[in-house]
C-alpha positions, 0 to 999 in steps of 0.5 A: 054445373061447376060454373053455377056452383062456384058463382053461388059460392062467390055471391053467398060468401060475398067473395067478389064485389063489383069493381074488384081486381082478382089476382089468381094463383095459377100453378098449371094444375087441374084445380087452378086451371079449372078456377081460371077458366071459370073466372074468365067466364064470370068476369063480365057478369060479376064485373071484376078484372083478373090477372095471374101469378105463377110461382116456379118453386124449382122442386122439379127441374125441367117440369117446373119450367114446363109448368111455367111456360104452359101457364104463360102461354095459357094467359097470353092466349086468353089475353090475361096479364101473368107475372111469374116468379122463380124461387129456389124453395129447397135452398130457402127451406134449408136456410130458414130450417123449415120444410119445403112445403112451408118454404113454397107457401112463403114464396107463393104468398110473397109473390101474391102480395108483391103484385098487390103492392104494385097495384096499390102503389100505382094507384090502380086499386085500393087494398080492399078492392084486391082479392087473391084467389087460390084454388083449394077445393072440397077434398083439400078441406077434408084432407085438412080436417083429417090432418088437424084431427090427427094433430089434436086440433081444438074445435075452432080447427075443425072449421077447416079452411075458410072461404076468405080471410084477411090478407096482408096490405088490406087485401083478402084471400078468397077460395071460390072453389071450396064447394067443388069436389076434385072429381068434378074439377077433373071432369070439367077440365076434360070436357073443356079440353083444358089439358092442365099440367099434372104434378107427379109428386102428388101421386107420391106419399112423400108429404103428410098431405099426400099420405092422407090423400093417397093412403088414409082417405081411401082406407076410411072410405073403403072400410068405414064411410064411402062418403067420407069427404062429404061427411068431413065437409058437413063437420066443417060447416057445423064447426064454422057455425059454432066458431062464428058464434064464439067469435061474437062472444069473444068480441063482446068479452074483449070489448069489456076487458081490453085496454088497448095501447096506453092508458084507456080502460074502455073496450075498443072491439073494432080496433081490436078486430082490425089490429089498429088504433087510429092510423097506428098498428097496435103493438101490445094489448092488455086485459083486466086480470080479474076479467080474464080470471072470470072468463070460461076457459073456452072464451078465455083461450079464444081471447088470448088467441085473438089478442095475439092475432091482433098484434101479429101472431096468427100461427103456432099457438098450442094448447101448451101456450094457452095453459101457460097463460092460465098458469100466470093468470091464476098463479097470484104473482104480479110479475109472471110471464110466458113465452110464445112463438116468434118472440111474442110473450104474455105477462101479468102487470099491475092488475092487467095481463099484457100480450106483446111482441118481446123485441126491442123495436116493437117495444119502443127501442130508439138508439142513443144517437136518435134519442140525442137528436130528439132533444131540443134545447133553448134558453129563455128569459123568465117572464112568468108565463110558466105558472103551473109548475106542478105540471112541468115535465108532464107534457112535451116541454120541461123547464129548468132553472138555468143557474141551478143547472149550470151549478150542477154542470160546472159546480162554481161561479158562472157568467149569466146574461145580466153580467154581459156589459152594456154595449152597442153589440150587447144583443149580438153578444148575448146571442153568441153567449147563449149559443155557447151555453146551449152547446155546453149543455147539450154536451153535458146532458144525456138522453138515454134509457135506464142504467143501474144506480139511476135516481131522481129527486121527484118534483114536489118531494124531499130527498131522492128516489131510485128510478126503479121505485118510480117505475114501480110506483108508475106501473111501468110494464116490466118488459118496457122499462128499458125503453123509457127515454130520460134526460140525465147528468151522470146517474141523476135523472132530470126528466123522465119522458112520458108515453104521452110525448114519446109515443111509446106504450111503456106504462109511464103515462106521464113525465116526471121532473126533478125538484133540483132544477125547478123554477122559483121566484128567483129564476131569471133564465130558463132552460127549456127542453123539448122532446121531439116524438118524430124527427 
């Protein structure tokens, strides 16, 4: 019986746990209607709750509306909540320059996640308690394998459709029907008089999958193997076992070689697997160049794909992309890079291979206005509490000699606090003068990122040094050099803000201060700069 087969798949693959809520994608066709009927019968036994999402793609005017009405009526009769979404997928496809099939997939999963988000935001369920059920079956698996073989898939692609995978928002996508053949589904619907809707386009060879189903599989079954579907599914199960083994090897390899976020040489396999470090999403990931060079290509290519998956790219990586990474790893250049789909990239940097999303926001871009607002300025008397001057500027604060700074800004004699005449209102006058001085300093100081010609006189060194040379010395990642915050006067850099303060992952691990404004024994008043990571 189908019920027993689906129940066994759910339990064996741990697809549904007690107390979970399942969102079922219900199109109205035989597959999803069968799954709906079976899940209704299993929900008390397995102790889960159920709701339905229907998406009207507007591909078949009139019929699509009839499908929607059928699903809504079915759910109403069964007392199940149904949320319907209507999207003009053809218009979306034309706007985005994608196929109608891809547009349909985007809006379907977008609708699933929209409902899941409502449940999470309303505190009804935790993300891990939400499963999104879709009705892929045994024949879908065979069709998928043939499509991938024709397109030249790698061995991992032979694993086909997974029983479950991670979804957005912390949910999981589950496929309880994956061990059930299409013929069994149709027989079940007939036996229980379910009368599902039939999409007439499924019988037309208009899409690649339809052509595989209607033309290729019947030909192969007739001429070569009458049990083709079962044979392809055996191949899928064997490939899944191989993939599971390789996944373990990849996790171990990543743990040994990975440098996650900024400044750590320890492997963090669990964080890599989850795509997070603490509460932060990982935006870039690096590996030891030597470790990657020493890996067998079968492991290295999987590490590369897993690295991109970790930072958000889980589709579109081809053999050509993997070969490009091989070239930059073995090319002997310390600045080689390779482009990947959707704005992602890989680059060799200072003995590391770095994988990142190559857009300003991900790399740490902050607008000039926001940079300016992050700088807090105070003036304090020098009471000798700042003893370790060598660490000046390497933390959240940077301390400057006020007289040296004003000499740079005004290039002349300036009034200082000790020149304010004694009077009953001396304290008030001093505060007023201090505030005006801070306002003047705020106007003159620039908080920005690098520009051509920038230089600094590094603390503890004689003479000046080009900012570019500082970035090379500090091993700042090439693609991130435009994201390092700095405090400047003209083209002179006073303070380079390090990653430990800015929260970025540029490779500028600690800040650098200018020698020209350092504190000394003659310092009377201190300009204390504070860079705020979050506003």
